[in-house]
C-alpha positions, 0 to 999 in steps of 0.5 A: 530436475526433481531433484532441484525443485524439493531442494529449493523448496527444502530452503524455502520451508526452513527458512519460514521457520524463522519469522524475516522480522525485516518485512515486519519492519518494513510493513509499520514504515510503509503505513507510517509512509502512507500517514505522514504523505497523508498529513503532507497533502494539506500543504502540498499541491494536490487536490485533498480532502482538506487544502491549507490556502497556503501551500508549498511546493517543496513539499510536492514531490516527496508526496511524488516519489512515494507514490509510485512505490508505496502503496505497492510495497505493501502489496508485495510485503501482503502477498509475503505473508500470504505466503507463510500463512500458507504454510502452517493453515489450510486454505480454509484457516487463511479465508477465515484469517483474511475475512476476518483480519480485514474485510471486517474492520474495512465494514466498520471503519467505512460504517462510523468513521467514512462518513466523517471523513465526507461530512469535513470534505464537505465543509471544506468544499470551497474557499469561500466557506459556500458549501457545494449542494446538502450532505447526502448530495455530496455523498450521492457524487462519490463514484458510486459504481460497479469497478475497484473504485466502488472501495474507494467510495464507500471507505475511503482509505480503506480501499486498501484492505477491501483490495487486500481481501479481494486478493486473498480470494482471487490468489487463493486457487493459484497459491495452492497450484503453485504448492503442487509439482506442477507449480513449484515445477512453474516457480523453479523455471521462473527464479532460474530467470532471476538468476543472471544479472540484471533478472530482477528487472524481468517482473517490470515486463507484466506491469509494463504489459498491464499498465500501458494495456489497460491505463486507456480503458481505466484511467482513473485512481483505483480502478481495474489499472492499479487493482491487477497492478496491485494484484500482481506484486501480490502474486509477486511477494507470494513467490519472493518466498517460494524459491529462494533464488528470487531474493537472492536476486533482491540483494545481488541486484540491488544497484541495478534496481536503485540506479535504474528507481533513481533515474525512472523517478528524473526521468518522469520529474522531467517530463511532469515539469516539461508539460507543467501539469500531469494529469494522472486519470487523463487518458494517456495519448502522446508520445510523453504521456506513454513514456510518463507512465513506462518511467512510472512503472520501472519506478514501483517496481525498482523502488519497491526492490530496492525498499525490500533489500533495504530491510533485508540487510539493515532491519532483520531484528525484533525488539519490543517497539516492532512488537508492539507496533505489529499490533498496532498498526492495522487499528492506527492505519484505520483511524489516522485518516479521519484524525488527520482531517478533522484536525487540519480542518481547525488547523488549516483556518488559523492565521499562522503560517504553514510549518506549524500547521503542518507540525501541529496536524502531524503531531497531533493525529499521530498522538490522536491516532495511537492513542484511541489504538493505546487507551480505547481499542487494545483494552475492549475485547469486541473492540478488537474483534472489530478492527482485526487484530487478534483476541489477547492472550490471558495469563492464567 
């Protein structure tokens, strides 16, 4: 047993020496996917900061497909990044890096950018142009409550950075324990369960326990149910690279995860269509409600695992675009939503069709967000620090 544990530990450390470029690609692609969804929801049947008067029912399924697994994939990749970071950093160094990379851009973005989102949301509060109370009243209507939702109230889309920072600190004792002998034995026992065909599906069980157990108590988006679910994905991302048998199972079981992922998505979609409307923040009460959340949970893990397989299979390479994207993606994420909101506020008032508006908002927001990074952020040392970037390397 001991020799087997050491063997798998050695395999993991050996692989750490070679950067897994597919994780970098998946991180970039996932953030770009979030950008695309934020553009689409302006024109789909989803309540958003800014909504076009004409909405397309054909766009809604794109967001519905991405929603269960988009953010879980990002958190899983973040957990994997924690494994690699802790192989070459002390816990103190790791915590300081996360403070600079996550908490500082969250605070800066919340102070400088979130008020822009709130202001244009307030201006667009009704389709008739009648404002719903004063702007201070609108700000006070945000969910200022002592639970994870407060991060969304403070930073809007930047809640993601705050969640990641919390996870970094909360999981540090666990990750430290997993590096010890007892922790390694635990990892080895878990990995043995994944050696069986279909073993990759075992992770659905803890997700179901959290989702079905907490959803009736905390049904709101980004409340404790989502917080703990995302935390589990972060922990699994760490475990996946602590023993090679986990990633071997991801590669081996991709037909299983794809099949169940498709079936779970179609089943959840069928329930949504049968009930005509499904409010994600309602307390589940009926058997169909519980079935929907079961399919949602299966969908979230199976599609996350399948996307990880696709990355392993097709994206483990590097080029100049990846090098550029790795540095640009965090500032791009911080800026993208305020830029979308400002552009969409004016574009939805145009007397043109939906498709031209969609193209202007999407292409315009992408160009402006990337331009802000390229022209301003990346060139100024203080701004690089404020938006979570590393200091520029000076050529002497």
